[in-house]
N, C-alpha and C positions, 0 to 999 in steps of 0.2 A: 503495500499500500505505499502511495507517495502522497505526502501531505506538505503543503507549502502554504505559509501565511505572508500575504503583503501589506503593508501598511502605507497608504497613501495620504500625505500631510499636503492639504490643499483646501481651497473653497469648496461648499457643497457642490456647486454645478461642475466644477472640474473634476472632483472627485468622482461623480456620478459618471462622468463621460470616460474617464479612466477605467472605472471598474467595468463598465460595459464593454469597453475595448478588450481588457484583460480576459473577460468570459468569453468573447467571440474567439479571442486567440487560443484560449485553452479549449474550446470546443473543436476548433480546426485542428489542435495538435492531438486530442483525444481521438477525434475522428480519422486522423492519418496513422496513428498507432492501431486502431481497430482495424483498419484495411490491410494493414501490413499483417497483423496477426492472423485475419481470415485468410490472407493470401499464402501465408507460410503453412497454416493447417491444410489447405486444400492441395497446394503444390508439394509440399515435404511430407506430410503426413498421410494422406489419402491417395496421393498419386505416385509417389516416390517412395515411401516406407516399406518396409517387409512386413511390419506387425499387421497392416490392413491390407489385403490383397483386394484390389479392384475387380469388381464383376460387372455391375450395372452402371455405376458412377452417380446414382442417385443422391448417396451422401454428400459427394462433393457438390453436386448442383443444388443441394437444398442447405447450403451454409447460409446463415443469417448473422447480420451485424445491426446493432442498433447504439445509437448514441443518445443519451439522456442528460438533461440538465434540471436540477430542482434547486432553487436556492443557490447555495453556494458549492455544489456538490456535481460533478460532471461524471457521468459513468459510461464506459463503452463497454459492450457485450458482443460475444460472438457465440453461437449457438446453432442448432439444427432444428428444421421445422418441416 
C-alpha cells in the first residue's frame, strides 16, 4: 500500500485548484499502472506462462480494469468478469 500526504500552503481558491490537479494527476498515474498490470497479466501470465495453458483465450479476453476515486482515495483494480 502506498500512502502519500501533501500539504499545500496557499489561499483557499489556489489550494482548491492545486488539489483538483493533484487528484487528476493521481488518477492518470493509477490508470497507467492499472493498464500496465492488466497488460502484464494477459501477456506474461495468461499467454506466456507455463502455469496456465491457453485453450480458448476466454480468460485473457475477459480481463477488466477499473479506476475509482472516492474522496482522497484512488483505487485501481484488475479482475475477470
